[in-house]
N, C-alpha and C positions, 0 to 999 in steps of 0.2 A: 506494499499500498504504498510507501514511504517514497518507491519509486516512480509509481501511481502520480505523488500528490511531488512530486521535485525536490524532493528534498530527501536528505541525510535521514536513514534508518536513528542515531542516538534522538534527532531532533523530531523524528516522531510519533517515541518514546520516549519525550518530556512533555511534547504538546496531548496526546494521544491518547496516552496507554498507562490503567492503573494497575493496583496490586488489589485483588480480591482473593486474600488471605493467601494459599498456596498458587493461585493462579491471574497470568495477567486478564486485566478485561479492557474493550476499549471504554473511554469514559462515557458520560453519558450528560443534556442536559439535564437544568431543575428541573426537567419536565418529565423525564425517564430515560429521552428520544437518541440516540447515536446522536455523540458528535459529529458526524459525519449527514444526519438529514438536514438537506437547508430544500426544503416542500422535493425533495428528491435525493436518490443515493448517489451523492459526493464520488465514489470510491467503489458504485455497482458489479465496475469490471471488473474488481480485485477482490471484491467483500471476502468475509472469511468462509468457512465451515458454514457456522453458527448463521453465520443470514441468510448462506446460502439454501440452509438447511428449514427456515421459516414461511409458512408457521406453525413446518407440519414434526414439532416441541412436543415431548409427552406430554407437559399438561396440560394442551391444546388438544391431544389425542383422546386423553380420556373420557368426551362427551360431547355432545353434539350443540350444549351451551359451553360447556368452555371453548371448541373449537369460536364461539359466537362473539363470546367474551372475547378473547384473542381479535379477531377479525376485525369490533369496532375499533381496533387503536389502528388498523392499519391504511389507508384507503387501495392498500396495491391488494388483499386479500377477496380473493369473487372474483379475480380482472384477469385477462387471461389465460393462456393455458392451461383445461384441464389436466388434473391427472386421478391416475388409474390407485386405488386400493393398494397394488403391489407395488408403484413407486412411490405412494406418500411413502410405506412398510418401509423398502431400500434408504429411502433418504435420509429418512428417520432411525435405523441400525445406521447407514453412516456415518451417522452425529456419532451417535453413539462410541463409535469404532475407531475419532481420531480423539 
């Protein structure tokens, strides 16, 4: 993502990454939006696996209600390509493997 933004990796980490327990995470705005969300994803072409797999996260797949709750928070959910159940499960399991 640093390369995509045209900045050194050290600057990327300093500006956009925070430590969450033992892991690193992208920073968020006060409202919970990713720092790269500006009317659209600024780093869409090189977004990380967690972003590529959204909205097929385990907590969102627990029920229709859970999925609807997640989709209310993202204007892109429900638009574009339709996924088969097999595709969704493969995407979700791929995230667990990363």
